[in-house]
VEXDOZA-534475 format. One record per residue (C-alpha): residue in three letters; x, z, y. Coordinates in pm, whole numbers, plus 32768, in hexadecimal, padded with zeros to 4 digits. Example, Ala and Ser with C-alpha at 12.3 -4.5 7.8 and 13.67 -1.06 7.14 Angstrom:
VEXDOZA-534475
<type=ALA&x=84CE&z=830C&y=7E3E>
<type=SER&x=8557&z=82CA&y=7F96>
END
This chain:
VEXDOZA-534475
<type=MET&x=A2CD&z=7F8D&y=436A>
<type=SER&x=A17A&z=803A&y=433D>
<type=LEU&x=A02F&z=7F95&y=42E7>
<type=LEU&x=9ED0&z=8021&y=42C2>
<type=VAL&x=9DC3&z=7F52&y=4216>
<type=LYS&x=9C68&z=7FE0&y=4255>
<type=ASN&x=9AFE&z=7F8B&y=4210>
<type=VAL&x=9B33&z=7F07&y=40AE>
<type=ARG&x=9AAE&z=7F39&y=3F50>
<type=LEU&x=9BE4&z=7FBA&y=3EA2>
<type=VAL&x=9BF8&z=7F5E&y=3D30>
<type=ASP&x=9D23&z=7FDF&y=3C68>
<type=PRO&x=9CD7&z=7FFF&y=3AF3>
<type=ALA&x=9E20&z=80B4&y=3AB4>
<type=GLN&x=9D96&z=81D5&y=3B7F>
<type=ASN&x=9C26&z=81A6&y=3B25>
<type=LEU&x=9BDE&z=8159&y=3C91>
<type=ASP&x=9AB8&z=8087&y=3D00>
<type=GLY&x=9A1D&z=80D5&y=3E4F>
<type=PRO&x=9A4D&z=80E2&y=3FC8>
<type=GLY&x=9BAD&z=8139&y=4030>
<type=LEU&x=9CDD&z=810B&y=410C>
<type=LEU&x=9E3F&z=80AA&y=40AE>
<type=LEU&x=9F71&z=8123&y=416C>
<type=VAL&x=A0B9&z=8068&y=413E>
<type=VAL&x=A209&z=80E9&y=41BB>
<type=ASP&x=A353&z=8030&y=4190>
<type=GLY&x=A2C6&z=7F3D&y=4093>
<type=LYS&x=A233&z=8042&y=3FAD>
<type=VAL&x=A0E2&z=80E5&y=3F80>
<type=GLU&x=A0E8&z=8228&y=4042>
<type=ALA&x=9F87&z=829B&y=3FFB>
<type=ILE&x=9E21&z=8234&y=3FB9>
<type=ALA&x=9CF2&z=82F4&y=402F>
<type=THR&x=9B80&z=82DC&y=4077>
<type=ASP&x=9BA9&z=8373&y=41D0>
<type=ALA&x=9CB1&z=831A&y=42D3>
<type=ALA&x=9CD0&z=848A&y=432E>
<type=ALA&x=9D5F&z=84CF&y=41D5>
<type=LEU&x=9E81&z=83DC&y=4205>
<type=PRO&x=9FDA&z=8440&y=4283>
<type=LYS&x=A016&z=83F4&y=43F3>
<type=HIS&x=A10B&z=82E0&y=444F>
<type=GLU&x=A166&z=8244&y=459C>
<type=GLY&x=A13E&z=80D2&y=45E4>
<type=VAL&x=A05D&z=8083&y=44BD>
<type=GLU&x=9FD8&z=7F1F&y=44A5>
<type=VAL&x=9E67&z=7F29&y=444D>
<type=VAL&x=9DB4&z=7E21&y=437F>
<type=ASP&x=9C38&z=7E31&y=436B>
<type=GLY&x=9BCF&z=7DAE&y=4216>
<type=GLY&x=9A6B&z=7D6D&y=4282>
<type=GLY&x=99DE&z=7E03&y=4145>
<type=ALA&x=9AA2&z=7D1C&y=405E>
<type=VAL&x=9B3B&z=7D83&y=3F11>
<type=LEU&x=9CA1&z=7E00&y=3F0F>
<type=THR&x=9D5A&z=7E10&y=3DC2>
<type=PRO&x=9EBF&z=7E1C&y=3D43>
<type=GLY&x=9F67&z=7CC9&y=3D48>
<type=PHE&x=9F21&z=7BFB&y=3C12>
<type=VAL&x=A029&z=7BD7&y=3B01>
<type=ASP&x=A041&z=7A8C&y=3A43>
<type=LEU&x=A0FA&z=7A9D&y=38F9>
<type=HIS&x=A106&z=7924&y=38C9>
<type=VAL&x=A166&z=7819&y=39C7>
<type=HIS&x=A238&z=76DC&y=39C0>
<type=PHE&x=A2E6&z=769A&y=3B0D>
<type=ARG&x=A3B5&z=7570&y=3A8F>
<type=GLU&x=A4F4&z=75D0&y=3B46>
<type=PRO&x=A5FE&z=7571&y=3AEE>
<type=GLY&x=A5CA&z=7409&y=3A89>
<type=GLN&x=A46E&z=739A&y=3AED>
<type=THR&x=A439&z=740B&y=3C52>
<type=ARG&x=A363&z=72D9&y=3C9B>
<type=LYS&x=A257&z=7390&y=3BD1>
<type=GLU&x=A29C&z=74EF&y=3C55>
<type=SER&x=A3B8&z=75B6&y=3CE8>
<type=ILE&x=A3E6&z=772C&y=3CE7>
<type=GLU&x=A387&z=772B&y=3E57>
<type=SER&x=A24C&z=7658&y=3E32>
<type=GLY&x=A1E4&z=7713&y=3CF9>
<type=SER&x=A214&z=785D&y=3DAC>
<type=ARG&x=A13B&z=77DF&y=3EC9>
<type=ALA&x=A02A&z=7783&y=3DD0>
<type=ALA&x=A04B&z=78DD&y=3D37>
<type=VAL&x=A01A&z=79A4&y=3E76>
<type=ALA&x=9EFF&z=78B8&y=3EDF>
<type=GLY&x=9E55&z=7924&y=3D9D>
<type=GLY&x=9E9D&z=7A96&y=3DD1>
<type=PHE&x=9FC0&z=7AA8&y=3CDA>
<type=THR&x=A0DC&z=7B7D&y=3D5C>
<type=ALA&x=A1A8&z=7B6E&y=3C18>
<type=VAL&x=A1DC&z=7A4E&y=3B27>
<type=CYS&x=A29A&z=7A2D&y=39E1>
<type=ALA&x=A32F&z=78D1&y=39C0>
<type=MET&x=A356&z=7825&y=3873>
<type=ALA&x=A4A7&z=77A3&y=3804>
<type=ASN&x=A459&z=7636&y=37B3>
<type=THR&x=A4FE&z=75AB&y=38E9>
<type=LYS&x=A607&z=7497&y=38E3>
<type=PRO&x=A6FD&z=7525&y=3888>
<type=VAL&x=A64A&z=7640&y=37D9>
<type=ASN&x=A683&z=77A8&y=383E>
<type=ASP&x=A76D&z=7812&y=3727>
<type=SER&x=A890&z=7879&y=3806>
<type=VAL&x=A8E4&z=7979&y=390F>
<type=ALA&x=A936&z=7860&y=3A03>
<type=ILE&x=A7D5&z=77D2&y=39F1>
<type=THR&x=A736&z=792B&y=3A06>
<type=GLU&x=A803&z=7986&y=3B37>
<type=MET&x=A7B8&z=7837&y=3BDE>
<type=MET&x=A643&z=7870&y=3BAB>
<type=LEU&x=A652&z=79CC&y=3C3E>
<type=THR&x=A720&z=7955&y=3D69>
<type=ARG&x=A629&z=7841&y=3DBD>
<type=ALA&x=A500&z=792A&y=3D94>
<type=ALA&x=A5A3&z=7A23&y=3E82>
<type=LYS&x=A5E2&z=790A&y=3F7B>
<type=ALA&x=A473&z=78A5&y=3F6C>
<type=GLY&x=A417&z=7A0D&y=3FC2>
<type=LEU&x=A2B3&z=79F9&y=3F41>
<type=CYS&x=A258&z=7A95&y=3DF0>
<type=ARG&x=A325&z=7B61&y=3CFD>
<type=TYR&x=A3BC&z=7A7B&y=3BF9>
<type=PHE&x=A416&z=7AE7&y=3A97>
<type=PRO&x=A4CB&z=79ED&y=39B6>
<type=ILE&x=A47C&z=79CE&y=3846>
<type=GLY&x=A5A4&z=7968&y=376F>
<type=THR&x=A59F&z=7888&y=363E>
<type=VAL&x=A589&z=7914&y=34E1>
<type=SER&x=A66F&z=7806&y=3459>
<type=ARG&x=A79A&z=7753&y=34EA>
<type=GLU&x=A72C&z=7614&y=359B>
<type=MET&x=A5D0&z=765A&y=350A>
<type=LYS&x=A63A&z=75AB&y=33CB>
<type=GLY&x=A5AE&z=76BD&y=32ED>
<type=GLU&x=A6F4&z=76E0&y=322D>
<type=GLU&x=A7B5&z=780F&y=32AF>
<type=LEU&x=A763&z=792F&y=3395>
<type=ALA&x=A7BB&z=791F&y=3504>
<type=ASP&x=A896&z=7A34&y=3591>
<type=MET&x=A76E&z=7B14&y=35D9>
<type=GLY&x=A82F&z=7C4B&y=3637>
<type=THR&x=A8F0&z=7B98&y=3746>
<type=LEU&x=A7B6&z=7AE8&y=37C2>
<type=LYS&x=A6F9&z=7C30&y=37DB>
<type=ALA&x=A818&z=7CC8&y=38A1>
<type=ALA&x=A805&z=7B9E&y=398D>
<type=GLY&x=A692&z=7BD8&y=39CF>
<type=CYS&x=A5C1&z=7B3E&y=38B7>
<type=VAL&x=A48D&z=7C0F&y=3864>
<type=ALA&x=A421&z=7B5F&y=3722>
<type=PHE&x=A489&z=7A45&y=363A>
<type=SER&x=A3CA&z=790B&y=35DC>
<type=ASP&x=A3F7&z=77A2&y=3575>
<type=ASP&x=A29C&z=775F&y=3604>
<type=GLY&x=A243&z=75F2&y=35FC>
<type=LEU&x=A2CE&z=75FC&y=349B>
<type=PRO&x=A282&z=76E9&y=337C>
<type=ILE&x=A38A&z=77AB&y=32BD>
<type=SER&x=A35C&z=76E6&y=317C>
<type=SER&x=A461&z=77AB&y=30BA>
<type=ALA&x=A3D3&z=78F1&y=3034>
<type=SER&x=A535&z=7971&y=3004>
<type=LEU&x=A58C&z=7933&y=3172>
<type=MET&x=A44B&z=79DA&y=31E7>
<type=ARG&x=A496&z=7B06&y=310D>
<type=ARG&x=A5F2&z=7B2B&y=31A3>
<type=ALA&x=A569&z=7AFE&y=3302>
<type=LEU&x=A46C&z=7C15&y=32CF>
<type=GLU&x=A576&z=7CF7&y=323B>
<type=TYR&x=A667&z=7CBC&y=3359>
<type=THR&x=A568&z=7CD9&y=346F>
<type=ARG&x=A4EB&z=7E1E&y=33DA>
<type=TRP&x=A641&z=7EAC&y=3428>
<type=LEU&x=A636&z=7E0E&y=3584>
<type=GLU&x=A4D4&z=7E97&y=35BC>
<type=VAL&x=A444&z=7D4A&y=3631>
<type=PRO&x=A33C&z=7C68&y=3593>
<type=VAL&x=A358&z=7B1B&y=34E5>
<type=VAL&x=A253&z=7A33&y=357B>
<type=ALA&x=A1D4&z=7943&y=3471>
<type=HIS&x=A13F&z=77EA&y=34A0>
<type=GLU&x=A07F&z=77DF&y=335B>
<type=GLU&x=A06D&z=7680&y=32CD>
<type=ASP&x=A0B3&z=75FF&y=3170>
<type=ARG&x=A13A&z=74AA&y=31CF>
<type=ASP&x=A0FB&z=741A&y=3076>
<type=LEU&x=9F8B&z=7471&y=3096>
<type=ALA&x=9F79&z=7407&y=3202>
<type=GLY&x=A01E&z=72BA&y=31B7>
<type=LYS&x=9FE6&z=71BD&y=32CE>
<type=GLY&x=9E9D&z=7259&y=3339>
<type=TYR&x=9E44&z=7270&y=34A8>
<type=MET&x=9CF7&z=732A&y=34A9>
<type=HIS&x=9C3E&z=7424&y=33CE>
<type=GLU&x=9BEF&z=73A7&y=3271>
<type=GLY&x=9A78&z=73B9&y=3240>
<type=ALA&x=9931&z=7306&y=3276>
<type=VAL&x=9994&z=7286&y=33CE>
<type=SER&x=9AE2&z=71F6&y=3362>
<type=ALA&x=9A3A&z=7154&y=3236>
<type=SER&x=992D&z=70B6&y=330F>
<type=LEU&x=9A34&z=702F&y=33FF>
<type=GLY&x=9B22&z=6FBB&y=32F2>
<type=CYS&x=9C39&z=7092&y=3385>
<type=LEU&x=9D4F&z=7145&y=32CB>
<type=GLY&x=9D06&z=72B9&y=32C2>
<type=ILE&x=9DC7&z=73FF&y=32B5>
<type=PRO&x=9D15&z=74EE&y=31C6>
<type=ALA&x=9CDA&z=765A&y=3217>
<type=ALA&x=9DA8&z=76A3&y=30DF>
<type=ALA&x=9EDF&z=761F&y=3190>
<type=GLU&x=9ECD&z=774C&y=3278>
<type=GLU&x=9E40&z=7846&y=3183>
<type=ALA&x=9F3D&z=780B&y=306D>
<type=MET&x=A05B&z=7861&y=3158>
<type=VAL&x=9FA3&z=798C&y=31EA>
<type=ALA&x=9F77&z=7A13&y=308B>
<type=ARG&x=A0E4&z=79D9&y=3032>
<type=ASP&x=A168&z=7A80&y=316A>
<type=ILE&x=A084&z=7BAD&y=314E>
<type=VAL&x=A115&z=7BE2&y=2FF1>
<type=LEU&x=A273&z=7BC8&y=3083>
<type=ALA&x=A21E&z=7CB7&y=319F>
<type=GLU&x=A1A7&z=7DB5&y=30A0>
<type=HIS&x=A2E0&z=7D81&y=2FCE>
<type=THR&x=A3D4&z=7DA6&y=30F1>
<type=GLY&x=A320&z=7E92&y=31DE>
<type=GLY&x=A368&z=7D9C&y=32F7>
<type=HIS&x=A282&z=7D52&y=341C>
<type=LEU&x=A1CA&z=7C09&y=33E9>
<type=HIS&x=A113&z=7B7B&y=3516>
<type=LEU&x=A030&z=7A59&y=34C1>
<type=ALA&x=A012&z=7959&y=35D7>
<type=HIS&x=9ED9&z=7898&y=363E>
<type=LEU&x=9E08&z=78E1&y=3509>
<type=SER&x=9CD9&z=7804&y=34E3>
<type=THR&x=9C22&z=782F&y=3398>
<type=LYS&x=9B29&z=7917&y=32F4>
<type=GLY&x=9C15&z=7956&y=31D1>
<type=SER&x=9D35&z=79B5&y=32B7>
<type=MET&x=9C5C&z=7AB2&y=336D>
<type=ARG&x=9BF0&z=7B4E&y=3224>
<type=MET&x=9D55&z=7B6F&y=31A5>
<type=VAL&x=9DD2&z=7C0F&y=32E7>
<type=ARG&x=9CAF&z=7D03&y=32E3>
<type=GLU&x=9D04&z=7D65&y=317D>
<type=ALA&x=9E78&z=7D83&y=31CA>
<type=LYS&x=9E32&z=7E6F&y=32EB>
<type=ALA&x=9D48&z=7F3E&y=3214>
<type=ARG&x=9E6C&z=7F6D&y=3124>
<type=GLY&x=9F4D&z=7FE0&y=323F>
<type=LEU&x=A034&z=7EB2&y=3246>
<type=LYS&x=A0F7&z=7E5C&y=3380>
<type=VAL&x=A035&z=7D1D&y=33C2>
<type=THR&x=9FB1&z=7CB2&y=3516>
<type=CYS&x=9F0F&z=7B72&y=358D>
<type=GLU&x=9E9E&z=7AAA&y=36B9>
<type=VAL&x=9D8F&z=79A9&y=36F8>
<type=THR&x=9D70&z=78A7&y=380E>
<type=PRO&x=9C49&z=785C&y=38F5>
<type=HIS&x=9C32&z=76F7&y=3877>
<type=HIS&x=9BFE&z=7771&y=3714>
<type=PHE&x=9AD7&z=784E&y=3775>
<type=ALA&x=9A4C&z=774E&y=386C>
<type=LEU&x=9A50&z=7600&y=37B5>
<type=SER&x=9A09&z=7573&y=365B>
<type=ASP&x=9A8A&z=7443&y=35A2>
<type=LYS&x=9952&z=7386&y=360F>
<type=GLU&x=9A03&z=7349&y=375B>
<type=LEU&x=9AEA&z=7254&y=36A6>
<type=MET&x=99C5&z=7167&y=3688>
<type=LYS&x=9A24&z=7108&y=37EE>
<type=PHE&x=9B7A&z=7090&y=3770>
<type=ASP&x=9C0F&z=7143&y=38A0>
<type=SER&x=9D6F&z=71BF&y=385C>
<type=ASP&x=9D40&z=72E8&y=3944>
<type=TYR&x=9C82&z=737E&y=381E>
<type=LYS&x=9DAB&z=734A&y=3735>
<type=MET&x=9E73&z=7484&y=36F2>
<type=ASN&x=9F21&z=753A&y=35D7>
<type=PRO&x=9E80&z=75F6&y=3536>
<type=PRO&x=9D5C&z=750C&y=356D>
<type=LEU&x=9C04&z=7562&y=35EE>
<type=ARG&x=9B3F&z=75E6&y=34C7>
<type=THR&x=99D0&z=7604&y=3462>
<type=GLU&x=98B8&z=76CF&y=34FD>
<type=ALA&x=98DA&z=77C4&y=33DA>
<type=ASP&x=9A49&z=77F7&y=342E>
<type=ILE&x=99F4&z=7831&y=359C>
<type=GLN&x=98F7&z=7939&y=3534>
<type=ALA&x=9A00&z=79E2&y=345E>
<type=VAL&x=9AF2&z=79E8&y=3584>
<type=LEU&x=99E6&z=7A83&y=3661>
<type=GLU&x=999E&z=7B8E&y=355C>
<type=ALA&x=9B13&z=7BD9&y=353F>
<type=LEU&x=9B2C&z=7BFF&y=36B9>
<type=ALA&x=9A06&z=7CEF&y=36B6>
<type=ASP&x=9A77&z=7DCA&y=3593>
<type=GLY&x=9BE2&z=7DF8&y=3600>
<type=THR&x=9C88&z=7D11&y=3505>
<type=VAL&x=9D1B&z=7C40&y=361F>
<type=ASP&x=9E30&z=7CDE&y=36EF>
<type=ALA&x=9E50&z=7BE5&y=380B>
<type=ILE&x=9DBC&z=7ABB&y=38B9>
<type=ALA&x=9EDF&z=79CA&y=38EE>
<type=THR&x=9ED6&z=7872&y=398D>
<type=ASP&x=9FCE&z=77A5&y=38BF>
<type=HIS&x=9FFF&z=76EF&y=3A0B>
<type=ALA&x=A092&z=75A1&y=3999>
<type=PRO&x=A0BE&z=74A3&y=3AB3>
<type=HIS&x=A0DA&z=7330&y=3A6B>
<type=GLY&x=A0F2&z=7200&y=3B4E>
<type=TRP&x=9FF4&z=70E6&y=3B5F>
<type=ASP&x=A0D7&z=700B&y=3A8A>
<type=ASP&x=A0CC&z=7110&y=3973>
<type=LYS&x=9F52&z=7127&y=3978>
<type=GLU&x=9EC2&z=6FDB&y=39EF>
<type=VAL&x=9F0C&z=6F2E&y=38A6>
<type=GLU&x=9E56&z=6F06&y=375B>
<type=LEU&x=9DE4&z=7051&y=36C7>
<type=PRO&x=9EBF&z=7044&y=358E>
<type=ILE&x=A001&z=7026&y=365A>
<type=ALA&x=9FA4&z=70FC&y=3787>
<type=ALA&x=A05F&z=7244&y=37B8>
<type=PHE&x=9FC5&z=7389&y=373E>
<type=GLY&x=9F7D&z=7490&y=3847>
<type=VAL&x=9EB8&z=74F5&y=397C>
<type=ILE&x=9EFD&z=75C1&y=3AB3>
<type=GLY&x=9E48&z=770B&y=3AE3>
<type=LEU&x=9ED6&z=7802&y=3BDF>
<type=GLU&x=9DE3&z=77BE&y=3CFC>
<type=THR&x=9CAC&z=77AE&y=3C20>
<type=ALA&x=9CE8&z=78DC&y=3B3E>
<type=LEU&x=9C35&z=79E0&y=3C12>
<type=PRO&x=9B0D&z=7900&y=3C6E>
<type=LEU&x=9AD3&z=789E&y=3B02>
<type=THR&x=9AF4&z=7A07&y=3A91>
<type=LEU&x=99F3&z=7A76&y=3B91>
<type=GLU&x=9900&z=795A&y=3B48>
<type=LEU&x=9912&z=7954&y=39CC>
<type=LEU&x=9965&z=7ABB&y=396F>
<type=VAL&x=98F3&z=7BA6&y=3A84>
<type=ASN&x=97C3&z=7AF0&y=3B0D>
<type=LYS&x=9749&z=7AA1&y=39AC>
<type=LYS&x=976B&z=7C11&y=394B>
<type=VAL&x=986F&z=7BD7&y=383B>
<type=ILE&x=994F&z=7CE3&y=38D4>
<type=SER&x=994A&z=7DB9&y=3A0E>
<type=LEU&x=9A12&z=7D68&y=3B45>
<type=ALA&x=9AF3&z=7E92&y=3AFA>
<type=LYS&x=9B3A&z=7E0F&y=399B>
<type=ALA&x=9B81&z=7CB3&y=3A24>
<type=ILE&x=9C79&z=7D41&y=3B1F>
<type=SER&x=9D1A&z=7E0E&y=3A0C>
<type=LEU&x=9D52&z=7CD0&y=393F>
<type=LEU&x=9DFA&z=7C32&y=3A6D>
<type=THR&x=9ECD&z=7D5E&y=3AD7>
<type=TRP&x=9F0F&z=7E9F&y=3A19>
<type=GLU&x=9EE6&z=7E21&y=38B5>
<type=PRO&x=9FD0&z=7CF2&y=38D2>
<type=ALA&x=A0CB&z=7DCA&y=398E>
<type=LYS&x=A0D4&z=7EB7&y=3866>
<type=VAL&x=A102&z=7D9F&y=3768>
<type=PHE&x=A24E&z=7D31&y=3803>
<type=HIS&x=A2AA&z=7E94&y=3874>
<type=LEU&x=A28B&z=7E31&y=39E3>
<type=ASP&x=A1C4&z=7F71&y=3A14>
<type=GLN&x=A315&z=8021&y=3A00>
<type=GLN&x=A364&z=7F79&y=3B4D>
<type=GLY&x=A21A&z=7FEF&y=3BDF>
<type=LEU&x=A16B&z=7E9E&y=3BC6>
<type=GLY&x=9FFB&z=7E75&y=3B79>
<type=THR&x=9F8C&z=7FAC&y=3C34>
<type=LEU&x=9F74&z=8045&y=3D8D>
<type=LYS&x=9FE9&z=819F&y=3D2B>
<type=PRO&x=A0AD&z=8250&y=3E3E>
<type=GLY&x=A217&z=81E2&y=3E2D>
<type=ALA&x=A1C7&z=8093&y=3D8E>
<type=PRO&x=A22B&z=7F4E&y=3E3B>
<type=ALA&x=A11F&z=7EEC&y=3F36>
<type=ASP&x=A0B6&z=7DB0&y=3E7E>
<type=PHE&x=9F43&z=7D78&y=3EB4>
<type=VAL&x=9E39&z=7C73&y=3EEE>
<type=LEU&x=9D01&z=7C71&y=3FC6>
<type=PHE&x=9BE4&z=7B8D&y=3F5D>
<type=ASP&x=9A75&z=7B4B&y=3F9E>
<type=PRO&x=99C7&z=7B32&y=3E4A>
<type=ASN&x=989A&z=7A83&y=3EE2>
<type=ALA&x=993B&z=7981&y=3FC7>
<type=GLN&x=9946&z=782A&y=3F25>
<type=VAL&x=9A7C&z=7753&y=3F00>
<type=GLN&x=9A7F&z=75DE&y=3EBE>
<type=VAL&x=9B83&z=7569&y=3DC3>
<type=ASP&x=9C16&z=743D&y=3E79>
<type=ARG&x=9D72&z=73C8&y=3ED9>
<type=ALA&x=9D76&z=749F&y=4014>
<type=PHE&x=9D27&z=75D5&y=3F45>
<type=ILE&x=9E37&z=7599&y=3E40>
<type=GLN&x=9F94&z=75FD&y=3EB4>
<type=SER&x=A04E&z=757F&y=3D83>
<type=LYS&x=A10A&z=7437&y=3D9E>
<type=SER&x=A02F&z=73B8&y=3C84>
<type=PHE&x=9EB5&z=7391&y=3C72>
<type=ASN&x=9E75&z=7380&y=3AFB>
<type=THR&x=9D4D&z=746C&y=3AF7>
<type=PRO&x=9C10&z=743A&y=3A2C>
<type=PHE&x=9B52&z=74FC&y=3B36>
<type=LYS&x=9B74&z=7408&y=3C56>
<type=GLY&x=9A2F&z=73F6&y=3D18>
<type=TRP&x=99B5&z=7548&y=3C9C>
<type=SER&x=992B&z=7645&y=3D94>
<type=LEU&x=9982&z=77A7&y=3D2B>
<type=PRO&x=996E&z=790B&y=3DB6>
<type=GLY&x=9AA5&z=79CE&y=3E14>
<type=LYS&x=9B60&z=797A&y=3F51>
<type=ILE&x=9CBA&z=7A11&y=3F7A>
<type=LEU&x=9CCA&z=7AA2&y=40D9>
<type=GLY&x=9E2E&z=7B21&y=40C6>
<type=THR&x=9F4B&z=7B6B&y=3FD7>
<type=TRP&x=A05F&z=7C68&y=401C>
<type=VAL&x=A1A6&z=7C9B&y=3F5E>
<type=GLY&x=A274&z=7DCE&y=3FB1>
<type=GLY&x=A192&z=7E0B&y=40DB>
<type=LYS&x=A1D8&z=7CB1&y=4169>
<type=ARG&x=A0BA&z=7BBD&y=4193>
<type=VAL&x=A115&z=7A80&y=40D5>
<type=TRP&x=9FC3&z=79D0&y=40D4>
<type=GLY&x=9E8A&z=79C6&y=41A8>
END
């Protein structure tokens, strides 16, 4: 029941740690960390793992995944999604509610938690719907859903078009002390668009989704967050205007947080010139100027979390004409490699800041820090990941553990090999 991991670079932003160290785990929890083995408490029968100089960090926390169960397990199940998570270093995931049926009842929430426990891989936190059946008409029974285990509320995949409903959701969740997670899209402005509206869409003759479709809703909901005092978490933001508004909201002390995805800081709308539906997602890939704004927001602290928006789809959903192909891409296995390659290696942010955006900061957004997640402080659950930031991985079918393979990064060679993932002191990957 005891484990000692030695010879590692220990990075834990919650404790401002970045340097050589050892980690001692006893009965599934962090017992101690130290720079010298002599400083650690003595325990009999300790299993020793030599990290070989690799980086050891708290397990990653993903605020935004779609595991498709119940209803579409051919795309992903809770078990297969959990396997993809731990393969990518994620020890905790927060699963969106747009399953079939949607997660607007205690029965669905409890089923999800039971199947996640049976899988025995990562920690699984359900997100409940804001509205009943995700129809956007009346609030779901949020109090009961929170009691059953939901950590946030969202109709992600659909926006909350009714300002009145969003207001009431923010008021109610303020009392519950959980966030409303908003998919910001004015559907009238978005229309039937399927890529970013701009020079590329015009040159291709494709229907576009303007940046204003996201930004108009961000502006509305920031006003409502200020009016209600509720916690607004903005999902997968993608535009320069959105970044500016969140920065201003935070400067005014509003309870507004946000996440960005690796695909939105890695790829621009120019990729759609390939007419490959693996580049089709919602919100869509934006311009180079938007990417630069996202990078600046990551660097200056505007962004609270890197989330994957892991959205698996089968070949029959994607291998069709671009206008009718499904929106969404997978992302759990590629999140760390893309973060290392495009943020750390390009000097946008430090490794410690990158790890913070994958661990401690997202844990705080959904109050998972209250359960000890996102850090390796003594007494916290022993959820951690060991990775080599220099070893290359090849994004191919053998690398991807998801049931689906709808990634725009297939064929890429990236740094950041996961050597092992532990949850509660138990090795679940590597």
